[in-house]
ZATOR-28286 format. One line per field, with one value per residue (C-alpha): residue number from 1; x, y, z negated. Coordinates in Angstrom, 3 decimals. Each point is the difference from the previous one (the first is absolute). Layout:
# residues N
resi = (NUM,...)
c1 = (X,...)
c2 = (Y,...)
c3 = (Z,...)
***
This chain:
# residues 473
resi = (1,2,3,4,5,6,7,8,9,10,11,12,13,14,15,16,17,18,19,20,21,22,23,24,25,26,27,28,29,30,31,32,33,34,35,36,37,38,39,40,41,42,43,44,45,46,47,48,49,50,51,52,53,54,55,56,57,58,59,60,61,62,63,64,65,66,67,68,69,70,71,72,73,74,75,76,77,78,79,80,81,82,83,84,85,86,87,88,89,90,91,92,93,94,95,96,97,98,99,100,101,102,103,104,105,106,107,108,109,110,111,112,113,114,115,116,117,118,119,120,121,122,123,124,125,126,127,128,129,130,131,132,133,134,135,136,137,138,139,140,141,142,143,144,145,146,147,148,149,150,151,152,153,154,155,156,157,158,159,160,161,162,163,164,165,166,167,168,169,170,171,172,173,174,175,176,177,178,179,180,181,182,183,184,185,186,187,188,189,190,191,192,193,194,195,196,197,198,199,200,201,202,203,204,205,206,207,208,209,210,211,212,213,214,215,216,217,218,219,220,221,222,223,224,225,226,227,228,229,230,231,232,233,234,235,236,237,238,239,240,241,242,243,244,245,246,247,248,249,250,251,252,253,254,255,256,257,258,259,260,261,262,263,264,265,266,267,268,269,270,271,272,273,274,275,276,277,278,279,280,281,282,283,284,285,286,287,288,289,290,291,292,293,294,295,296,297,298,299,300,301,302,303,304,305,306,307,308,309,310,311,312,313,314,315,316,317,318,319,320,321,322,323,324,325,326,327,328,329,330,331,332,333,334,335,336,337,338,339,340,341,342,343,344,345,346,347,348,349,350,351,352,353,354,355,356,357,358,359,360,361,362,363,364,365,366,367,368,369,370,371,372,373,374,375,376,377,378,379,380,381,382,383,384,385,386,387,388,389,390,391,392,393,394,395,396,397,398,399,400,401,402,403,404,405,406,407,408,409,410,411,412,413,414,415,416,417,418,419,420,421,422,423,424,425,426,427,428,429,430,431,432,433,434,435,436,437,438,439,440,441,442,443,444,445,446,447,448,449,450,451,452,453,454,455,456,457,458,459,460,461,462,463,464,465,466,467,468,469,470,471,472,473)
c1 = (0.001,1.770,-1.219,0.027,1.892,-1.641,1.055,-1.164,-1.208,-3.116,-0.450,-0.700,-3.562,-0.752,-2.609,3.025,1.598,3.738,0.933,-3.202,1.759,-3.168,0.447,3.545,-0.666,-2.557,1.978,2.778,-1.908,-1.654,3.116,1.864,-2.942,0.160,3.944,-0.149,-2.872,2.240,3.189,-1.947,-1.945,3.508,0.571,-3.735,-0.937,3.855,2.810,3.724,0.462,-3.038,1.011,3.439,-2.008,-1.936,2.734,2.440,2.446,-0.259,-0.568,-3.422,0.679,-1.706,-2.629,0.574,-2.046,-0.990,-1.865,-2.999,-2.636,-3.551,-3.142,0.606,0.192,-1.195,2.321,2.926,3.475,-0.042,2.774,-1.356,1.505,2.276,-2.144,-2.977,-2.436,-2.052,-3.693,0.835,0.266,-2.396,-2.699,1.413,-0.796,-3.138,-1.101,1.414,-2.262,-3.025,0.609,-1.323,-1.451,-2.722,2.327,0.244,-2.523,0.128,-2.247,2.343,3.124,-1.673,-2.551,2.356,3.725,0.296,-1.511,1.939,3.335,-0.250,0.905,3.476,0.924,3.618,0.591,-3.671,-0.818,-2.387,-2.734,0.325,-0.696,-2.959,-1.692,0.409,-1.219,-2.923,-0.702,-0.015,-2.791,-3.992,-1.534,3.540,-0.229,3.286,-1.340,-0.928,2.668,-0.089,2.302,0.859,2.362,-0.255,-0.940,3.372,2.067,2.676,2.734,1.356,-1.810,-1.814,2.762,2.191,-2.697,-1.376,2.494,-1.900,-2.898,2.599,1.765,-3.436,-1.187,-0.613,1.254,1.729,-2.538,-0.863,-2.809,1.575,-0.509,-3.659,1.242,2.684,-2.372,-2.501,2.828,1.545,-3.363,-0.312,2.608,0.701,-1.713,1.728,0.734,3.726,-0.181,-2.202,2.113,3.300,-1.496,-0.958,3.090,2.152,-2.279,0.245,3.904,0.082,-2.300,2.539,2.702,-1.698,-1.134,3.263,2.520,1.534,-0.763,-1.684,2.288,-0.741,-1.372,-2.275,-0.810,-1.657,-1.879,-1.209,-1.009,-1.908,-1.939,-1.348,-2.024,-2.391,-0.214,-2.386,-3.058,0.537,-1.015,-2.812,-1.341,-0.006,-3.620,1.496,2.865,-1.533,-3.303,1.134,3.640,0.553,-3.288,1.471,3.447,-1.369,-2.224,2.972,2.667,-2.124,1.927,-0.828,1.422,0.895,1.668,2.180,0.627,1.307,2.414,1.241,0.932,1.653,1.966,1.059,1.271,1.562,2.007,1.183,1.302,2.166,1.086,1.152,1.839,1.536,0.979,2.736,1.809,2.472,1.444,-0.190,-3.548,0.534,0.531,-2.655,-2.521,1.177,-0.650,-3.261,-1.106,0.947,-1.521,-3.302,0.200,-0.535,2.011,-2.770,-2.007,-3.576,0.605,1.951,-2.333,-1.871,-1.906,1.790,3.488,0.945,-1.310,2.057,2.689,-0.517,-0.428,3.421,2.309,-2.006,1.488,3.566,1.182,1.661,-1.398,-3.091,2.776,1.533,-3.109,-1.010,2.861,0.140,-3.354,0.299,2.916,-1.599,-1.096,-2.868,-1.795,-2.881,2.714,-1.996,-2.732,2.307,2.669,-3.099,-1.714,3.347,0.298,-2.887,0.788,3.451,-0.738,-2.494,2.700,2.772,-0.640,3.351,1.149,-0.985,0.043,3.303,-1.845,-3.254,-3.116,-2.548,-2.560,1.878,-1.856,-3.593,0.725,1.038,-3.049,-1.987,1.905,-0.758,-3.495,-0.576,1.810,-2.240,-3.332,1.809,-0.245,-3.558,0.869,-1.977,1.606,-0.630,-0.416,0.328,-3.341,-2.233,-2.493,-3.196,0.064,-3.944,0.845,3.328,1.044,3.182,2.277,-1.048,3.765,3.416,0.214,-2.764,0.886,1.989,-2.392,-0.120,-2.330,0.242,3.415,1.603,0.703,-2.264,0.350,-3.294,-0.769,3.055,-0.173,1.824,3.826,2.791,1.912,3.543,2.937,0.773,-1.427,-2.744,1.257,-2.027,-0.921,1.439,-3.481,-0.183,-3.516,0.847,2.832,1.135,0.318,1.487,-2.139,-0.336,-3.377,-0.802,0.849,3.228,0.483,1.726,-1.635,0.832,-3.479,-1.169,-1.777,-1.804,1.373,-3.199,-0.833,-3.533,-2.236,-0.155,-3.337,-2.027,-1.679,3.551,1.134,2.018,-1.449,-1.007,-3.704,-2.659,-2.387,-3.600,-2.552,-2.758,-3.358)
c2 = (-0.118,3.016,3.827,2.407,3.613,2.623,3.567,2.580,2.509,0.065,-2.510,1.147,0.589,0.543,2.428,1.958,3.199,0.502,1.258,-1.329,-0.583,-1.876,-2.616,-0.416,-0.107,-2.600,-2.521,0.329,-0.619,-2.747,-1.932,0.828,-1.524,-3.163,-0.061,0.150,-2.551,-2.361,0.512,-0.440,-2.980,-1.920,0.158,0.083,-2.462,-1.509,-0.060,0.929,-3.755,-0.017,3.000,-1.406,-3.082,2.325,2.404,-3.065,1.840,3.376,3.123,1.142,3.351,-0.879,-1.742,-3.771,-3.070,-2.203,-2.968,0.553,-2.379,0.390,-2.007,-0.474,-3.762,-1.398,2.313,0.190,1.708,2.441,2.288,3.765,2.112,2.893,2.670,-1.631,1.806,-1.212,0.624,3.909,0.553,-2.519,1.563,3.630,-0.825,-1.585,3.377,2.080,-2.083,0.519,3.955,1.105,3.493,0.143,-0.606,-3.361,-2.691,-1.987,-2.752,-0.907,-0.444,-1.548,-2.222,-0.700,0.693,-1.212,-3.588,-0.571,1.106,-2.998,-1.950,1.497,2.221,-0.323,0.584,0.442,1.504,-1.474,2.805,0.503,-3.788,-0.349,3.028,-1.151,-3.270,1.507,2.423,-3.225,-1.086,0.665,3.523,1.048,3.591,2.462,1.732,-3.105,-2.104,-1.811,-2.795,-1.175,2.999,2.308,2.856,-0.563,-0.307,2.903,-1.155,1.863,-1.934,3.130,2.401,-1.776,0.069,3.618,1.973,-0.160,2.199,2.785,-0.391,0.400,2.768,3.341,1.926,-0.538,1.572,-3.179,-0.764,-3.787,-0.636,-1.475,-2.411,-1.095,-0.679,-2.031,-1.797,-0.732,-1.263,-2.711,-1.850,1.439,1.178,1.333,4.046,-0.841,-1.519,2.765,2.805,-1.350,-0.191,3.768,1.037,-1.912,1.654,3.295,-0.325,-0.701,2.852,2.123,-1.563,0.476,3.636,1.281,-2.315,-0.708,-2.719,1.632,0.569,-2.185,3.135,0.748,-3.673,0.908,2.782,-2.357,-2.571,2.247,1.314,-3.692,0.592,2.055,-2.582,-2.248,2.534,-1.559,-3.343,1.083,2.040,-2.525,-1.687,-3.112,-0.066,2.238,-1.673,-3.650,-0.976,2.072,-1.633,-3.689,1.020,1.356,-3.200,-2.259,1.488,1.626,3.121,3.581,0.388,3.563,-0.343,-2.617,2.028,3.007,-2.657,-1.100,3.346,0.774,-3.409,1.186,3.163,-1.384,-2.686,2.965,1.643,-3.336,-0.288,3.552,-0.582,-2.869,1.698,2.059,-2.603,-1.080,1.363,-3.124,-1.019,-3.338,0.483,2.974,-2.535,-2.773,2.445,0.931,-3.467,-0.796,3.080,-0.902,-3.850,-0.722,-3.426,-1.231,-2.737,1.331,3.531,-0.997,1.271,2.594,3.092,2.445,-1.072,-1.126,3.018,2.328,-2.036,0.629,3.800,-0.004,-1.870,2.764,2.944,-1.401,-2.154,1.769,-1.996,-2.486,-2.707,0.419,-0.468,-2.799,-1.697,1.257,-1.202,-3.512,-0.685,0.667,-3.713,-0.889,3.336,0.362,0.630,0.075,1.887,2.679,-0.162,0.750,2.798,1.713,-0.478,1.473,3.102,0.645,-1.082,3.250,1.926,-1.167,-0.295,-0.085,-3.437,-3.163,-3.505,-1.853,-2.984,-0.167,-1.142,-2.794,1.286,3.958,0.769,-0.844,2.096,3.005,-0.238,-0.138,2.743,2.231,-1.091,1.253,3.275,0.481,-0.414,2.386,2.752,-0.707,-1.765,-2.729,-3.416,-3.392,-2.015,-3.846,-1.927,-2.084,-2.510,1.432,0.060,-1.347,-3.184,-0.512,-3.408,0.143,-3.475,-1.989,-1.369,1.447,-2.699,1.322,3.477,-1.526,-1.158,-0.788,1.597,-1.182,-1.484,3.073,0.776,2.510,1.053,0.738,3.681,0.990,-1.295,-1.977,-0.643,-2.167,-2.838,0.798,-1.954,-1.181,-3.477,-0.176,-1.373,-2.892,-1.657,-3.381,-1.387,2.214,0.836,3.912,2.388,3.457,1.237,3.105,2.134,3.519,1.996,1.898,3.418,-1.290,-1.380,-2.964,-2.580,-3.328,-1.485,-2.973,-2.558,-3.488,-2.700,0.650,3.434,0.972,1.972,3.386,1.135,1.918,2.513,1.100,1.259,3.128,2.023,3.419,0.613,-0.046,2.665,-0.299,0.054,2.573,-1.057)
c3 = (-0.223,1.546,-0.692,2.545,-0.374,-2.024,-0.603,-2.099,2.638,1.769,2.434,3.751,0.876,-3.726,-1.273,-2.019,0.971,-0.389,-3.368,-1.543,-3.267,-1.175,2.474,-0.908,-3.930,0.540,2.010,-1.995,-3.426,1.912,1.248,-3.668,-1.821,2.126,-0.580,-3.614,-0.130,2.411,-1.857,-3.635,0.942,0.419,-3.758,-1.170,-2.708,-0.461,-2.307,1.050,1.035,2.112,1.873,0.693,1.731,1.972,1.265,0.330,-2.473,1.966,-1.781,0.350,1.999,3.449,1.463,0.803,0.587,-2.867,-1.196,-1.830,-1.560,1.311,-1.239,-3.769,-0.794,3.221,2.065,2.079,0.198,3.082,1.035,0.278,2.380,-0.164,-1.059,-1.125,-2.537,-2.639,-1.268,-0.721,3.662,1.153,-2.137,1.201,3.365,-0.875,-1.496,2.909,2.605,-1.980,0.624,2.695,1.253,-2.306,-2.942,-2.061,0.488,-3.318,1.338,2.819,-2.299,-3.019,2.041,2.675,-0.496,-3.496,0.408,3.131,-1.484,-2.403,3.160,0.686,-3.009,-1.653,-3.528,-1.279,-3.070,-2.061,-0.478,3.736,0.688,-2.056,1.332,3.504,-0.742,-1.339,2.948,2.015,-1.672,1.682,-0.879,-1.701,-0.943,-0.020,-3.074,-1.954,0.563,-3.326,0.113,-3.877,-1.824,3.050,-2.461,-1.531,3.235,-0.468,2.541,2.698,2.653,0.755,0.020,2.566,2.475,0.019,2.014,3.313,-1.610,-0.975,3.898,1.572,-2.535,1.966,-2.770,-3.911,-2.020,-1.552,2.514,0.586,-3.796,0.343,2.892,-2.201,-2.804,1.976,1.548,-3.489,-1.418,2.499,-1.693,-3.241,-2.911,-2.749,0.111,-0.236,3.643,1.208,-1.764,1.193,3.598,-0.356,-1.577,2.996,2.739,-1.655,-0.176,3.576,0.926,-1.654,2.136,3.418,-1.237,-0.968,1.725,-4.025,-2.499,-3.087,-2.793,-2.997,-1.825,3.136,-0.317,-3.640,1.777,2.562,-2.461,-2.253,2.787,0.171,-2.882,2.204,2.608,-2.225,1.491,3.263,-1.543,-2.188,2.643,2.487,0.697,0.378,-2.609,-2.396,0.053,0.647,-0.732,-3.223,-1.367,1.092,-1.754,-3.439,0.074,0.524,-2.279,-2.654,0.271,1.297,3.265,-0.667,-2.914,1.460,2.974,-2.059,-1.895,2.755,1.321,-3.122,0.348,3.300,-1.026,-3.124,2.204,2.807,-3.341,-0.952,3.493,-0.078,-3.048,1.141,3.421,-1.728,-1.798,2.760,3.149,2.745,1.237,-0.690,-3.889,-0.054,1.309,-2.009,-3.095,1.242,0.475,-3.470,-1.409,1.963,-0.752,3.396,0.006,-2.815,1.751,-1.387,1.582,3.021,2.567,-2.134,1.975,-2.155,-0.646,3.640,1.631,-2.754,0.986,3.429,-0.365,-2.087,2.863,2.673,-2.145,-0.999,3.193,2.925,2.565,0.736,0.628,-3.359,-1.769,1.550,-0.560,-3.998,-0.735,2.280,-2.174,-3.460,-0.676,-2.080,1.169,2.467,2.536,3.191,-0.856,-1.788,3.050,2.455,-1.912,-0.626,3.828,0.786,-2.053,1.100,3.461,0.431,-1.179,2.248,3.509,1.154,-1.626,1.718,-1.513,0.675,1.023,1.616,-1.961,1.750,2.456,-0.454,3.453,-1.475,-3.100,1.873,2.147,-2.961,-1.648,3.114,0.362,-3.845,0.595,2.679,-1.952,-2.404,2.550,1.354,3.259,1.259,-0.169,1.128,-3.358,-1.105,1.185,-2.734,-0.115,-1.022,-3.710,-0.028,1.537,-0.882,-1.965,-1.392,0.366,-2.789,-0.675,0.822,2.755,1.661,1.657,2.792,2.627,3.710,2.695,3.556,-1.067,-1.039,-3.839,-1.948,-3.516,-1.744,-0.056,1.211,3.814,2.360,-0.708,1.552,-1.072,-0.479,0.901,-3.462,-1.099,-2.577,-3.292,-0.945,-3.308,-1.000,0.539,3.321,-1.425,0.454,1.741,-0.258,3.696,1.565,2.056,1.132,-0.158,3.402,-1.980,-0.717,-3.747,-0.283,-2.619,-1.585,-0.247,-1.662,2.378,0.567,1.972,2.540,0.380,-0.331,2.514,-0.432,-1.519,2.604,-2.609,-0.924,3.454,-0.113,2.417,0.187,-1.304,2.869,0.238,-1.376,2.560,-0.545,-0.202)
***
């Protein structure tokens, strides 16, 4: 699987005009977010010895092929190609595809993208997995995705994917925050996840607006303003009238009080990071001091929606380049390496449009095309958007292996459309009852997707076609 060449400059025939800094910023932010994810994915959820096995003893300072186990107990070892991203960028692109000329379509994200993602997700988090499975059930509702312990899901699975809302935003006056919240509650219920997502979105907006990462003092000001954001939830017809009621019933707590406590927690965490940041001179030592101060290596808060977003913000202001931030985050074993690196990459990339990743990430042309499309949407330009099945008749794949199907001898990924088999042979389980196969979608994303030995036929009611006009009576 070979990537085609990419560049940070606007492609020929693009909508962009020369000198459009927003275009360059979004492209750079998109690429560096994927680079940080790909580099940090290599060291995710392993120890020093495990990392040496993955890199074959080489230092983790570049992208490389590496072996990864997919499928839990019934899975197989596969070789991931250089620049392969994890669930962070996968879900980021799911969000991106769900943003069109009329804004964010939460129905397509929650009911189509999330359940289908289970068939090809890499490094899936617990809350996101539980939420995606629940959204695959008939009559599932994004605002009532009440899987067990949903109200206490406070990880960073929301924050890691919300950048497209900011990239597509016409301005930076917090107008993107409602979509960030709606996106977040599809999978996470605790304010720690939602506040963290809003904080990361706000720091990214600051980077795009000013061309520089916010200082940690500025981060405290950004965090403090999030106290007022609860009004977006309480005044929303669905969130305020239904979702908060479900949350309070399940948790036995007052949502508004927990929200305010979480904002205070965020401000206190930034202050702790600020104190640790002045302790040493080298970025590696400084970041180690921050991770120790915040307790990022503690298993119970490994993927905290607050701690990791603060760590990413700290790296963004301290690092001299997006590459340096990615490398330092990726080598901080026992922390959430890929998510912190991807969020830091998104932030610094938005500020530094001159640096390009030293190695190419997987599907970089697709990433850049999406960056251009989102930028065009931010400027009110009509764009060709992703086509989805009709959510009124859509039936999600019932298992992970049911998403890859066939139609007239051609491969189709349910909900996402036609796909092409790549030249790497499928990796079969010892019993030959399932395989993981490399395919590329028609829109350009490479997937390692679970499949059955005999592919099922494509469901006719799940065609990815433009909506047909309604005949007048």
